[in-house]
mmCIF file as gemmi writes it, N, C-alpha and C atoms, coordinates in Angstrom:
data_model
loop_
_atom_site.group_PDB
_atom_site.id
_atom_site.type_symbol
_atom_site.label_atom_id
_atom_site.label_alt_id
_atom_site.label_comp_id
_atom_site.label_asym_id
_atom_site.label_entity_id
_atom_site.label_seq_id
_atom_site.pdbx_PDB_ins_code
_atom_site.Cartn_x
_atom_site.Cartn_y
_atom_site.Cartn_z
_atom_site.occupancy
_atom_site.B_iso_or_equiv
_atom_site.pdbx_formal_charge
_atom_site.auth_seq_id
_atom_site.auth_asym_id
_atom_site.pdbx_PDB_model_num
ATOM 1 N N . UNK Axp A 1 ? 12.221 21.853 6.209 1 0 ? 1 A 1
ATOM 2 C CA . UNK Axp A 1 ? 10.901 22.281 5.834 1 0 ? 1 A 1
ATOM 3 C C . UNK Axp A 1 ? 10.447 21.544 4.581 1 0 ? 1 A 1
ATOM 4 N N . UNK Axp A 2 ? 11.292 21.477 3.556 1 0 ? 2 A 1
ATOM 5 C CA . UNK Axp A 2 ? 10.926 20.776 2.326 1 0 ? 2 A 1
ATOM 6 C C . UNK Axp A 2 ? 10.775 19.283 2.587 1 0 ? 2 A 1
ATOM 7 N N . UNK Axp A 3 ? 11.568 18.757 3.522 1 0 ? 3 A 1
ATOM 8 C CA . UNK Axp A 3 ? 11.475 17.346 3.866 1 0 ? 3 A 1
ATOM 9 C C . UNK Axp A 3 ? 10.117 17.034 4.49 1 0 ? 3 A 1
ATOM 10 N N . UNK Axp A 4 ? 9.615 17.919 5.324 1 0 ? 4 A 1
ATOM 11 C CA . UNK Axp A 4 ? 8.308 17.749 5.952 1 0 ? 4 A 1
ATOM 12 C C . UNK Axp A 4 ? 7.203 17.786 4.909 1 0 ? 4 A 1
ATOM 13 N N . UNK Axp A 5 ? 7.326 18.697 3.923 1 0 ? 5 A 1
ATOM 14 C CA . UNK Axp A 5 ? 6.342 18.8 2.851 1 0 ? 5 A 1
ATOM 15 C C . UNK Axp A 5 ? 6.333 17.53 2.002 1 0 ? 5 A 1
ATOM 16 N N . UNK Axp A 6 ? 7.512 16.987 1.718 1 0 ? 6 A 1
ATOM 17 C CA . UNK Axp A 6 ? 7.612 15.753 0.948 1 0 ? 6 A 1
ATOM 18 C C . UNK Axp A 6 ? 6.995 14.597 1.714 1 0 ? 6 A 1
ATOM 19 N N . UNK Axp A 7 ? 7.278 14.521 3.005 1 0 ? 7 A 1
ATOM 20 C CA . UNK Axp A 7 ? 6.719 13.467 3.841 1 0 ? 7 A 1
ATOM 21 C C . UNK Axp A 7 ? 5.194 13.556 3.878 1 0 ? 7 A 1
ATOM 22 N N . UNK Axp A 8 ? 4.676 14.753 3.971 1 0 ? 8 A 1
ATOM 23 C CA . UNK Axp A 8 ? 3.229 14.951 3.995 1 0 ? 8 A 1
ATOM 24 C C . UNK Axp A 8 ? 2.6 14.556 2.662 1 0 ? 8 A 1
ATOM 25 N N . UNK Axp A 9 ? 3.241 14.876 1.559 1 0 ? 9 A 1
ATOM 26 C CA . UNK Axp A 9 ? 2.688 14.503 0.254 1 0 ? 9 A 1
ATOM 27 C C . UNK Axp A 9 ? 2.731 12.988 0.054 1 0 ? 9 A 1
ATOM 28 N N . UNK Axp A 10 ? 3.774 12.328 0.543 1 0 ? 10 A 1
ATOM 29 C CA . UNK Axp A 10 ? 3.844 10.868 0.461 1 0 ? 10 A 1
ATOM 30 C C . UNK Axp A 10 ? 2.749 10.252 1.32 1 0 ? 10 A 1
ATOM 31 N N . UNK Axp A 11 ? 2.552 10.769 2.523 1 0 ? 11 A 1
ATOM 32 C CA . UNK Axp A 11 ? 1.501 10.26 3.411 1 0 ? 11 A 1
ATOM 33 C C . UNK Axp A 11 ? 0.128 10.423 2.775 1 0 ? 11 A 1
ATOM 34 N N . UNK Axp A 12 ? -0.096 11.566 2.145 1 0 ? 12 A 1
ATOM 35 C CA . UNK Axp A 12 ? -1.387 11.822 1.5 1 0 ? 12 A 1
ATOM 36 C C . UNK Axp A 12 ? -1.61 10.838 0.355 1 0 ? 12 A 1
ATOM 37 N N . UNK Axp A 13 ? -0.551 10.57 -0.449 1 0 ? 13 A 1
ATOM 38 C CA . UNK Axp A 13 ? -0.69 9.619 -1.545 1 0 ? 13 A 1
ATOM 39 C C . UNK Axp A 13 ? -0.986 8.22 -1.02 1 0 ? 13 A 1
ATOM 40 N N . UNK Axp A 14 ? -0.302 7.819 0.056 1 0 ? 14 A 1
ATOM 41 C CA . UNK Axp A 14 ? -0.518 6.489 0.629 1 0 ? 14 A 1
ATOM 42 C C . UNK Axp A 14 ? -1.947 6.354 1.157 1 0 ? 14 A 1
ATOM 43 N N . UNK Axp A 15 ? -2.461 7.412 1.783 1 0 ? 15 A 1
ATOM 44 C CA . UNK Axp A 15 ? -3.825 7.369 2.302 1 0 ? 15 A 1
ATOM 45 C C . UNK Axp A 15 ? -4.828 7.209 1.157 1 0 ? 15 A 1
ATOM 46 N N . UNK Axp A 16 ? -4.586 7.869 0.049 1 0 ? 16 A 1
ATOM 47 C CA . UNK Axp A 16 ? -5.516 7.802 -1.077 1 0 ? 16 A 1
ATOM 48 C C . UNK Axp A 16 ? -5.366 6.525 -1.898 1 0 ? 16 A 1
ATOM 49 N N . UNK Axp A 17 ? -4.219 5.867 -1.841 1 0 ? 17 A 1
ATOM 50 C CA . UNK Axp A 17 ? -3.952 4.68 -2.652 1 0 ? 17 A 1
ATOM 51 C C . UNK Axp A 17 ? -3.464 3.53 -1.767 1 0 ? 17 A 1
ATOM 52 N N . UNK Axp A 18 ? -4.264 3.131 -0.805 1 0 ? 18 A 1
ATOM 53 C CA . UNK Axp A 18 ? -3.84 2.106 0.152 1 0 ? 18 A 1
ATOM 54 C C . UNK Axp A 18 ? -3.56 0.763 -0.522 1 0 ? 18 A 1
ATOM 55 N N . UNK Axp A 19 ? -4.464 0.302 -1.365 1 0 ? 19 A 1
ATOM 56 C CA . UNK Axp A 19 ? -4.275 -1.012 -1.978 1 0 ? 19 A 1
ATOM 57 C C . UNK Axp A 19 ? -3.108 -1.021 -2.959 1 0 ? 19 A 1
ATOM 58 N N . UNK Axp A 20 ? -2.927 0.052 -3.681 1 0 ? 20 A 1
ATOM 59 C CA . UNK Axp A 20 ? -1.777 0.141 -4.586 1 0 ? 20 A 1
ATOM 60 C C . UNK Axp A 20 ? -0.475 0.108 -3.782 1 0 ? 20 A 1
ATOM 61 N N . UNK Axp A 21 ? -0.47 0.766 -2.635 1 0 ? 21 A 1
ATOM 62 C CA . UNK Axp A 21 ? 0.71 0.757 -1.765 1 0 ? 21 A 1
ATOM 63 C C . UNK Axp A 21 ? 1.007 -0.644 -1.269 1 0 ? 21 A 1
ATOM 64 N N . UNK Axp A 22 ? -0.036 -1.359 -0.842 1 0 ? 22 A 1
ATOM 65 C CA . UNK Axp A 22 ? 0.16 -2.73 -0.362 1 0 ? 22 A 1
ATOM 66 C C . UNK Axp A 22 ? 0.661 -3.617 -1.494 1 0 ? 22 A 1
ATOM 67 N N . UNK Axp A 23 ? 0.112 -3.46 -2.697 1 0 ? 23 A 1
ATOM 68 C CA . UNK Axp A 23 ? 0.56 -4.256 -3.84 1 0 ? 23 A 1
ATOM 69 C C . UNK Axp A 23 ? 2.009 -3.989 -4.194 1 0 ? 23 A 1
ATOM 70 N N . UNK Axp A 24 ? 2.4 -2.729 -4.184 1 0 ? 24 A 1
ATOM 71 C CA . UNK Axp A 24 ? 3.798 -2.383 -4.475 1 0 ? 24 A 1
ATOM 72 C C . UNK Axp A 24 ? 4.728 -2.921 -3.401 1 0 ? 24 A 1
ATOM 73 N N . UNK Axp A 25 ? 4.281 -2.875 -2.158 1 0 ? 25 A 1
ATOM 74 C CA . UNK Axp A 25 ? 5.085 -3.396 -1.067 1 0 ? 25 A 1
ATOM 75 C C . UNK Axp A 25 ? 5.249 -4.911 -1.206 1 0 ? 25 A 1
ATOM 76 N N . UNK Axp A 26 ? 4.166 -5.606 -1.602 1 0 ? 26 A 1
ATOM 77 C CA . UNK Axp A 26 ? 4.235 -7.05 -1.822 1 0 ? 26 A 1
ATOM 78 C C . UNK Axp A 26 ? 5.217 -7.367 -2.944 1 0 ? 26 A 1
ATOM 79 N N . UNK Axp A 27 ? 5.107 -6.635 -4.046 1 0 ? 27 A 1
ATOM 80 C CA . UNK Axp A 27 ? 5.978 -6.89 -5.19 1 0 ? 27 A 1
ATOM 81 C C . UNK Axp A 27 ? 7.445 -6.654 -4.83 1 0 ? 27 A 1
ATOM 82 N N . UNK Axp A 28 ? 7.724 -5.563 -4.132 1 0 ? 28 A 1
ATOM 83 C CA . UNK Axp A 28 ? 9.113 -5.305 -3.747 1 0 ? 28 A 1
ATOM 84 C C . UNK Axp A 28 ? 9.59 -6.325 -2.718 1 0 ? 28 A 1
ATOM 85 N N . UNK Axp A 29 ? 8.692 -6.777 -1.854 1 0 ? 29 A 1
ATOM 86 C CA . UNK Axp A 29 ? 9.062 -7.789 -0.86 1 0 ? 29 A 1
ATOM 87 C C . UNK Axp A 29 ? 9.416 -9.11 -1.491 1 0 ? 29 A 1
ATOM 88 N N . UNK Axp A 30 ? 8.606 -9.538 -2.456 1 0 ? 30 A 1
ATOM 89 C CA . UNK Axp A 30 ? 8.896 -10.83 -3.097 1 0 ? 30 A 1
ATOM 90 C C . UNK Axp A 30 ? 10.154 -10.731 -3.967 1 0 ? 30 A 1
ATOM 91 N N . UNK Axp A 31 ? 10.333 -9.589 -4.632 1 0 ? 31 A 1
ATOM 92 C CA . UNK Axp A 31 ? 11.546 -9.415 -5.444 1 0 ? 31 A 1
ATOM 93 C C . UNK Axp A 31 ? 12.793 -9.403 -4.562 1 0 ? 31 A 1
ATOM 94 N N . UNK Axp A 32 ? 12.75 -8.686 -3.466 1 0 ? 32 A 1
ATOM 95 C CA . UNK Axp A 32 ? 13.892 -8.65 -2.552 1 0 ? 32 A 1
ATOM 96 C C . UNK Axp A 32 ? 14.181 -10.002 -1.93 1 0 ? 32 A 1
ATOM 97 N N . UNK Axp A 33 ? 13.113 -10.72 -1.58 1 0 ? 33 A 1
ATOM 98 C CA . UNK Axp A 33 ? 13.306 -12.034 -0.976 1 0 ? 33 A 1
ATOM 99 C C . UNK Axp A 33 ? 13.869 -13.037 -1.975 1 0 ? 33 A 1
ATOM 100 N N . UNK Axp A 34 ? 13.395 -12.977 -3.216 1 0 ? 34 A 1
ATOM 101 C CA . UNK Axp A 34 ? 13.961 -13.865 -4.245 1 0 ? 34 A 1
ATOM 102 C C . UNK Axp A 34 ? 15.428 -13.526 -4.48 1 0 ? 34 A 1
ATOM 103 N N . UNK Axp A 35 ? 15.739 -12.237 -4.524 1 0 ? 35 A 1
ATOM 104 C CA . UNK Axp A 35 ? 17.134 -11.834 -4.735 1 0 ? 35 A 1
ATOM 105 C C . UNK Axp A 35 ? 18.02 -12.33 -3.585 1 0 ? 35 A 1
ATOM 106 N N . UNK Axp A 36 ? 17.518 -12.22 -2.367 1 0 ? 36 A 1
ATOM 107 C CA . UNK Axp A 36 ? 18.301 -12.689 -1.221 1 0 ? 36 A 1
ATOM 108 C C . UNK Axp A 36 ? 18.437 -14.212 -1.247 1 0 ? 36 A 1
ATOM 109 N N . UNK Axp A 37 ? 17.335 -14.917 -1.487 1 0 ? 37 A 1
ATOM 110 C CA . UNK Axp A 37 ? 17.368 -16.382 -1.462 1 0 ? 37 A 1
ATOM 111 C C . UNK Axp A 37 ? 18.228 -16.95 -2.589 1 0 ? 37 A 1
ATOM 112 N N . UNK Axp A 38 ? 18.346 -16.241 -3.697 1 0 ? 38 A 1
ATOM 113 C CA . UNK Axp A 38 ? 19.164 -16.732 -4.805 1 0 ? 38 A 1
ATOM 114 C C . UNK Axp A 38 ? 20.645 -16.726 -4.444 1 0 ? 38 A 1
ATOM 115 N N . UNK Axp A 39 ? 21.033 -15.959 -3.431 1 0 ? 39 A 1
ATOM 116 C CA . UNK Axp A 39 ? 22.433 -15.952 -3.002 1 0 ? 39 A 1
ATOM 117 C C . UNK Axp A 39 ? 22.75 -17.127 -2.077 1 0 ? 39 A 1
ATOM 118 N N . UNK Axp A 40 ? 21.722 -17.85 -1.639 1 0 ? 40 A 1
ATOM 119 C CA . UNK Axp A 40 ? 21.932 -19.003 -0.756 1 0 ? 40 A 1
ATOM 120 C C . UNK Axp A 40 ? 22.164 -20.243 -1.62 1 0 ? 40 A 1
ATOM 121 N N . UNK Axp A 41 ? 23.389 -20.763 -1.645 1 0 ? 41 A 1
ATOM 122 C CA . UNK Axp A 41 ? 23.706 -21.849 -2.585 1 0 ? 41 A 1
ATOM 123 C C . UNK Axp A 41 ? 23.177 -23.229 -2.167 1 0 ? 41 A 1
ATOM 124 N N . UNK Axp A 42 ? 22.848 -23.448 -0.915 1 0 ? 42 A 1
ATOM 125 C CA . UNK Axp A 42 ? 22.5 -24.785 -0.444 1 0 ? 42 A 1
ATOM 126 C C . UNK Axp A 42 ? 21.003 -25.063 -0.454 1 0 ? 42 A 1
ATOM 127 N N . UNK Axp A 43 ? 20.217 -24.256 -1.165 1 0 ? 43 A 1
ATOM 128 C CA . UNK Axp A 43 ? 18.774 -24.454 -1.201 1 0 ? 43 A 1
ATOM 129 C C . UNK Axp A 43 ? 18.333 -24.832 -2.608 1 0 ? 43 A 1
ATOM 130 N N . UNK Axp A 44 ? 17.3 -25.671 -2.663 1 0 ? 44 A 1
ATOM 131 C CA . UNK Axp A 44 ? 16.704 -25.989 -3.955 1 0 ? 44 A 1
ATOM 132 C C . UNK Axp A 44 ? 15.882 -24.794 -4.431 1 0 ? 44 A 1
ATOM 133 N N . UNK Axp A 45 ? 15.656 -24.725 -5.74 1 0 ? 45 A 1
ATOM 134 C CA . UNK Axp A 45 ? 14.902 -23.605 -6.319 1 0 ? 45 A 1
ATOM 135 C C . UNK Axp A 45 ? 13.49 -23.537 -5.759 1 0 ? 45 A 1
ATOM 136 N N . UNK Axp A 46 ? 12.847 -24.673 -5.577 1 0 ? 46 A 1
ATOM 137 C CA . UNK Axp A 46 ? 11.476 -24.673 -5.051 1 0 ? 46 A 1
ATOM 138 C C . UNK Axp A 46 ? 11.437 -24.114 -3.631 1 0 ? 46 A 1
ATOM 139 N N . UNK Axp A 47 ? 12.434 -24.414 -2.83 1 0 ? 47 A 1
ATOM 140 C CA . UNK Axp A 47 ? 12.486 -23.899 -1.459 1 0 ? 47 A 1
ATOM 141 C C . UNK Axp A 47 ? 12.722 -22.385 -1.476 1 0 ? 47 A 1
ATOM 142 N N . UNK Axp A 48 ? 13.552 -21.924 -2.392 1 0 ? 48 A 1
ATOM 143 C CA . UNK Axp A 48 ? 13.796 -20.484 -2.513 1 0 ? 48 A 1
ATOM 144 C C . UNK Axp A 48 ? 12.511 -19.741 -2.853 1 0 ? 48 A 1
ATOM 145 N N . UNK Axp A 49 ? 11.727 -20.306 -3.771 1 0 ? 49 A 1
ATOM 146 C CA . UNK Axp A 49 ? 10.471 -19.661 -4.168 1 0 ? 49 A 1
ATOM 147 C C . UNK Axp A 49 ? 9.469 -19.689 -3.021 1 0 ? 49 A 1
ATOM 148 N N . UNK Axp A 50 ? 9.391 -20.796 -2.309 1 0 ? 50 A 1
ATOM 149 C CA . UNK Axp A 50 ? 8.472 -20.888 -1.171 1 0 ? 50 A 1
ATOM 150 C C . UNK Axp A 50 ? 8.861 -19.888 -0.093 1 0 ? 50 A 1
ATOM 151 N N . UNK Axp A 51 ? 10.132 -19.76 0.208 1 0 ? 51 A 1
ATOM 152 C CA . UNK Axp A 51 ? 10.582 -18.79 1.206 1 0 ? 51 A 1
ATOM 153 C C . UNK Axp A 51 ? 10.26 -17.362 0.77 1 0 ? 51 A 1
ATOM 154 N N . UNK Axp A 52 ? 10.471 -17.068 -0.503 1 0 ? 52 A 1
ATOM 155 C CA . UNK Axp A 52 ? 10.167 -15.728 -1.007 1 0 ? 52 A 1
ATOM 156 C C . UNK Axp A 52 ? 8.679 -15.433 -0.862 1 0 ? 52 A 1
ATOM 157 N N . UNK Axp A 53 ? 7.83 -16.402 -1.163 1 0 ? 53 A 1
ATOM 158 C CA . UNK Axp A 53 ? 6.385 -16.209 -1.035 1 0 ? 53 A 1
ATOM 159 C C . UNK Axp A 53 ? 5.994 -15.988 0.424 1 0 ? 53 A 1
ATOM 160 N N . UNK Axp A 54 ? 6.589 -16.754 1.331 1 0 ? 54 A 1
ATOM 161 C CA . UNK Axp A 54 ? 6.265 -16.593 2.749 1 0 ? 54 A 1
ATOM 162 C C . UNK Axp A 54 ? 6.712 -15.23 3.278 1 0 ? 54 A 1
ATOM 163 N N . UNK Axp A 55 ? 7.9 -14.791 2.868 1 0 ? 55 A 1
ATOM 164 C CA . UNK Axp A 55 ? 8.369 -13.468 3.295 1 0 ? 55 A 1
ATOM 165 C C . UNK Axp A 55 ? 7.452 -12.369 2.766 1 0 ? 55 A 1
ATOM 166 N N . UNK Axp A 56 ? 7.076 -12.476 1.493 1 0 ? 56 A 1
ATOM 167 C CA . UNK Axp A 56 ? 6.189 -11.472 0.896 1 0 ? 56 A 1
ATOM 168 C C . UNK Axp A 56 ? 4.808 -11.503 1.547 1 0 ? 56 A 1
ATOM 169 N N . UNK Axp A 57 ? 4.334 -12.681 1.905 1 0 ? 57 A 1
ATOM 170 C CA . UNK Axp A 57 ? 3.028 -12.79 2.554 1 0 ? 57 A 1
ATOM 171 C C . UNK Axp A 57 ? 3.057 -12.125 3.929 1 0 ? 57 A 1
ATOM 172 N N . UNK Axp A 58 ? 4.118 -12.332 4.685 1 0 ? 58 A 1
ATOM 173 C CA . UNK Axp A 58 ? 4.236 -11.69 5.996 1 0 ? 58 A 1
ATOM 174 C C . UNK Axp A 58 ? 4.314 -10.172 5.853 1 0 ? 58 A 1
ATOM 175 N N . UNK Axp A 59 ? 5.06 -9.712 4.86 1 0 ? 59 A 1
ATOM 176 C CA . UNK Axp A 59 ? 5.172 -8.278 4.613 1 0 ? 59 A 1
ATOM 177 C C . UNK Axp A 59 ? 3.821 -7.688 4.215 1 0 ? 59 A 1
ATOM 178 N N . UNK Axp A 60 ? 3.052 -8.426 3.417 1 0 ? 60 A 1
ATOM 179 C CA . UNK Axp A 60 ? 1.734 -7.964 2.991 1 0 ? 60 A 1
ATOM 180 C C . UNK Axp A 60 ? 0.779 -7.88 4.177 1 0 ? 60 A 1
ATOM 181 N N . UNK Axp A 61 ? 0.811 -8.865 5.051 1 0 ? 61 A 1
ATOM 182 C CA . UNK Axp A 61 ? -0.04 -8.807 6.239 1 0 ? 61 A 1
ATOM 183 C C . UNK Axp A 61 ? 0.312 -7.603 7.118 1 0 ? 61 A 1
ATOM 184 N N . UNK Axp A 62 ? 1.589 -7.323 7.239 1 0 ? 62 A 1
ATOM 185 C CA . UNK Axp A 62 ? 2.008 -6.15 8.002 1 0 ? 62 A 1
ATOM 186 C C . UNK Axp A 62 ? 1.539 -4.869 7.322 1 0 ? 62 A 1
ATOM 187 N N . UNK Axp A 63 ? 1.616 -4.819 5.999 1 0 ? 63 A 1
ATOM 188 C CA . UNK Axp A 63 ? 1.162 -3.632 5.263 1 0 ? 63 A 1
ATOM 189 C C . UNK Axp A 63 ? -0.347 -3.459 5.389 1 0 ? 63 A 1
ATOM 190 N N . UNK Axp A 64 ? -1.108 -4.543 5.337 1 0 ? 64 A 1
ATOM 191 C CA . UNK Axp A 64 ? -2.56 -4.454 5.509 1 0 ? 64 A 1
ATOM 192 C C . UNK Axp A 64 ? -2.92 -3.992 6.914 1 0 ? 64 A 1
ATOM 193 N N . UNK Axp A 65 ? -2.174 -4.458 7.904 1 0 ? 65 A 1
ATOM 194 C CA . UNK Axp A 65 ? -2.402 -3.983 9.273 1 0 ? 65 A 1
ATOM 195 C C . UNK Axp A 65 ? -2.092 -2.488 9.361 1 0 ? 65 A 1
ATOM 196 N N . UNK Axp A 66 ? -1.027 -2.052 8.703 1 0 ? 66 A 1
ATOM 197 C CA . UNK Axp A 66 ? -0.711 -0.626 8.685 1 0 ? 66 A 1
ATOM 198 C C . UNK Axp A 66 ? -1.787 0.185 7.99 1 0 ? 66 A 1
ATOM 199 N N . UNK Axp A 67 ? -2.324 -0.341 6.885 1 0 ? 67 A 1
ATOM 200 C CA . UNK Axp A 67 ? -3.411 0.352 6.184 1 0 ? 67 A 1
ATOM 201 C C . UNK Axp A 67 ? -4.656 0.44 7.057 1 0 ? 67 A 1
ATOM 202 N N . UNK Axp A 68 ? -4.918 -0.607 7.834 1 0 ? 68 A 1
ATOM 203 C CA . UNK Axp A 68 ? -6.057 -0.581 8.746 1 0 ? 68 A 1
ATOM 204 C C . UNK Axp A 68 ? -5.869 0.48 9.824 1 0 ? 68 A 1
ATOM 205 N N . UNK Axp A 69 ? -4.643 0.615 10.316 1 0 ? 69 A 1
ATOM 206 C CA . UNK Axp A 69 ? -4.36 1.647 11.322 1 0 ? 69 A 1
ATOM 207 C C . UNK Axp A 69 ? -4.555 3.037 10.724 1 0 ? 69 A 1
ATOM 208 N N . UNK Axp A 70 ? -4.092 3.245 9.501 1 0 ? 70 A 1
ATOM 209 C CA . UNK Axp A 70 ? -4.264 4.537 8.829 1 0 ? 70 A 1
ATOM 210 C C . UNK Axp A 70 ? -5.753 4.829 8.631 1 0 ? 70 A 1
ATOM 211 N N . UNK Axp A 71 ? -6.509 3.811 8.214 1 0 ? 71 A 1
ATOM 212 C CA . UNK Axp A 71 ? -7.946 3.98 8.007 1 0 ? 71 A 1
ATOM 213 C C . UNK Axp A 71 ? -8.643 4.328 9.325 1 0 ? 71 A 1
ATOM 214 N N . UNK Axp A 72 ? -8.256 3.656 10.394 1 0 ? 72 A 1
ATOM 215 C CA . UNK Axp A 72 ? -8.828 3.928 11.718 1 0 ? 72 A 1
ATOM 216 C C . UNK Axp A 72 ? -8.495 5.352 12.151 1 0 ? 72 A 1
ATOM 217 N N . UNK Axp A 73 ? -7.24 5.771 11.948 1 0 ? 73 A 1
ATOM 218 C CA . UNK Axp A 73 ? -6.829 7.126 12.318 1 0 ? 73 A 1
ATOM 219 C C . UNK Axp A 73 ? -7.604 8.165 11.51 1 0 ? 73 A 1
ATOM 220 N N . UNK Axp A 74 ? -7.741 7.936 10.199 1 0 ? 74 A 1
ATOM 221 C CA . UNK Axp A 74 ? -8.495 8.874 9.356 1 0 ? 74 A 1
ATOM 222 C C . UNK Axp A 74 ? -9.957 8.946 9.782 1 0 ? 74 A 1
ATOM 223 N N . UNK Axp A 75 ? -10.518 7.803 10.139 1 0 ? 75 A 1
ATOM 224 C CA . UNK Axp A 75 ? -11.925 7.774 10.56 1 0 ? 75 A 1
ATOM 225 C C . UNK Axp A 75 ? -12.115 8.55 11.864 1 0 ? 75 A 1
ATOM 226 N N . UNK Axp A 76 ? -11.199 8.369 12.799 1 0 ? 76 A 1
ATOM 227 C CA . UNK Axp A 76 ? -11.323 9.06 14.091 1 0 ? 76 A 1
ATOM 228 C C . UNK Axp A 76 ? -10.983 10.543 14.008 1 0 ? 76 A 1
ATOM 229 N N . UNK Axp A 77 ? -10.095 10.914 13.106 1 0 ? 77 A 1
ATOM 230 C CA . UNK Axp A 77 ? -9.697 12.321 13.014 1 0 ? 77 A 1
ATOM 231 C C . UNK Axp A 77 ? -10.667 13.137 12.167 1 0 ? 77 A 1
ATOM 232 N N . UNK Axp A 78 ? -11.522 12.485 11.411 1 0 ? 78 A 1
ATOM 233 C CA . UNK Axp A 78 ? -12.477 13.199 10.579 1 0 ? 78 A 1
ATOM 234 C C . UNK Axp A 78 ? -11.933 13.541 9.21 1 0 ? 78 A 1
ATOM 235 N N . UNK Axp A 79 ? -10.694 13.173 8.911 1 0 ? 79 A 1
ATOM 236 C CA . UNK Axp A 79 ? -10.093 13.495 7.616 1 0 ? 79 A 1
ATOM 237 C C . UNK Axp A 79 ? -10.809 12.757 6.487 1 0 ? 79 A 1
ATOM 238 N N . UNK Axp A 80 ? -11.248 11.539 6.767 1 0 ? 80 A 1
ATOM 239 C CA . UNK Axp A 80 ? -11.933 10.765 5.727 1 0 ? 80 A 1
ATOM 240 C C . UNK Axp A 80 ? -13.293 11.391 5.415 1 0 ? 80 A 1
ATOM 241 N N . UNK Axp A 81 ? -13.989 11.87 6.426 1 0 ? 81 A 1
ATOM 242 C CA . UNK Axp A 81 ? -15.294 12.497 6.203 1 0 ? 81 A 1
ATOM 243 C C . UNK Axp A 81 ? -15.153 13.731 5.318 1 0 ? 81 A 1
ATOM 244 N N . UNK Axp A 82 ? -14.068 14.474 5.495 1 0 ? 82 A 1
ATOM 245 C CA . UNK Axp A 82 ? -13.831 15.658 4.659 1 0 ? 82 A 1
ATOM 246 C C . UNK Axp A 82 ? -13.583 15.258 3.207 1 0 ? 82 A 1
ATOM 247 N N . UNK Axp A 83 ? -12.807 14.183 2.98 1 0 ? 83 A 1
ATOM 248 C CA . UNK Axp A 83 ? -12.544 13.727 1.613 1 0 ? 83 A 1
ATOM 249 C C . UNK Axp A 83 ? -13.818 13.227 0.945 1 0 ? 83 A 1
ATOM 250 N N . UNK Axp A 84 ? -14.651 12.507 1.689 1 0 ? 84 A 1
ATOM 251 C CA . UNK Axp A 84 ? -15.894 11.993 1.127 1 0 ? 84 A 1
ATOM 252 C C . UNK Axp A 84 ? -16.83 13.143 0.8 1 0 ? 84 A 1
ATOM 253 N N . UNK Axp A 85 ? -16.934 14.133 1.689 1 0 ? 85 A 1
ATOM 254 C CA . UNK Axp A 85 ? -17.796 15.281 1.445 1 0 ? 85 A 1
ATOM 255 C C . UNK Axp A 85 ? -17.33 16.059 0.216 1 0 ? 85 A 1
ATOM 256 N N . UNK Axp A 86 ? -16.025 16.211 0.061 1 0 ? 86 A 1
ATOM 257 C CA . UNK Axp A 86 ? -15.491 16.92 -1.105 1 0 ? 86 A 1
ATOM 258 C C . UNK Axp A 86 ? -15.809 16.15 -2.385 1 0 ? 86 A 1
ATOM 259 N N . UNK Axp A 87 ? -15.724 14.816 -2.329 1 0 ? 87 A 1
ATOM 260 C CA . UNK Axp A 87 ? -16.031 13.99 -3.497 1 0 ? 87 A 1
ATOM 261 C C . UNK Axp A 87 ? -17.508 14.096 -3.855 1 0 ? 87 A 1
ATOM 262 N N . UNK Axp A 88 ? -18.376 14.086 -2.857 1 0 ? 88 A 1
ATOM 263 C CA . UNK Axp A 88 ? -19.81 14.13 -3.121 1 0 ? 88 A 1
ATOM 264 C C . UNK Axp A 88 ? -20.269 15.498 -3.599 1 0 ? 88 A 1
ATOM 265 N N . UNK Axp A 89 ? -19.527 16.554 -3.295 1 0 ? 89 A 1
ATOM 266 C CA . UNK Axp A 89 ? -19.909 17.898 -3.71 1 0 ? 89 A 1
ATOM 267 C C . UNK Axp A 89 ? -19.509 18.204 -5.151 1 0 ? 89 A 1
ATOM 268 N N . UNK Axp A 90 ? -18.701 17.359 -5.763 1 0 ? 90 A 1
ATOM 269 C CA . UNK Axp A 90 ? -18.3 17.59 -7.15 1 0 ? 90 A 1
ATOM 270 C C . UNK Axp A 90 ? -19.525 17.405 -8.046 1 0 ? 90 A 1
ATOM 271 N N . UNK Axp A 91 ? -19.674 18.244 -9.048 1 0 ? 91 A 1
ATOM 272 C CA . UNK Axp A 91 ? -20.831 18.113 -9.929 1 0 ? 91 A 1
ATOM 273 C C . UNK Axp A 91 ? -20.751 16.809 -10.724 1 0 ? 91 A 1
ATOM 274 N N . UNK Axp A 92 ? -21.863 16.109 -10.762 1 0 ? 92 A 1
ATOM 275 C CA . UNK Axp A 92 ? -21.93 14.851 -11.487 1 0 ? 92 A 1
ATOM 276 C C . UNK Axp A 92 ? -22.351 15.143 -12.921 1 0 ? 92 A 1
ATOM 277 N N . UNK Axp A 93 ? -21.49 14.872 -13.86 1 0 ? 93 A 1
ATOM 278 C CA . UNK Axp A 93 ? -21.807 15.085 -15.275 1 0 ? 93 A 1
ATOM 279 C C . UNK Axp A 93 ? -21.934 13.745 -15.958 1 0 ? 93 A 1
ATOM 280 N N . UNK Axp A 94 ? -22.925 13.632 -16.799 1 0 ? 94 A 1
ATOM 281 C CA . UNK Axp A 94 ? -23.155 12.398 -17.539 1 0 ? 94 A 1
ATOM 282 C C . UNK Axp A 94 ? -22.946 12.67 -19.018 1 0 ? 94 A 1
ATOM 283 N N . UNK Axp A 95 ? -22.288 11.755 -19.671 1 0 ? 95 A 1
ATOM 284 C CA . UNK Axp A 95 ? -21.996 11.961 -21.082 1 0 ? 95 A 1
ATOM 285 C C . UNK Axp A 95 ? -23.103 11.436 -21.98 1 0 ? 95 A 1
ATOM 286 N N . UNK Axp A 96 ? -24.045 10.712 -21.442 1 0 ? 96 A 1
ATOM 287 C CA . UNK Axp A 96 ? -25.112 10.167 -22.279 1 0 ? 96 A 1
ATOM 288 C C . UNK Axp A 96 ? -26.354 11.051 -22.202 1 0 ? 96 A 1
ATOM 289 N N . UNK Axp A 97 ? -27.197 10.942 -23.2 1 0 ? 97 A 1
ATOM 290 C CA . UNK Axp A 97 ? -28.425 11.724 -23.244 1 0 ? 97 A 1
ATOM 291 C C . UNK Axp A 97 ? -29.524 10.989 -22.502 1 0 ? 97 A 1
ATOM 292 N N . UNK Axp A 98 ? -30.375 11.748 -21.86 1 0 ? 98 A 1
ATOM 293 C CA . UNK Axp A 98 ? -31.48 11.119 -21.12 1 0 ? 98 A 1
ATOM 294 C C . UNK Axp A 98 ? -32.755 11.177 -21.883 1 0 ? 98 A 1
């Protein structure tokens, strides 16, 4: 039960922070790829960096496709419309004088 609640809270955070999720995934992908490529002794440093960039780029494209699927699902399920309506119903306060 607690595992389901945790999974739901993670899903909710990912839905609200799609670009941050993709950026973190890119950063972890490039770091992991550099760490893996550094263990390969027969490659030049420039080739290791190029491979790490290509791996991270592929991972980022996959993450963007996943974000698009989430956005499509939210749009079709009506969950996004509820979030937008809740945002628009918040009182708008201005700190400057008119």
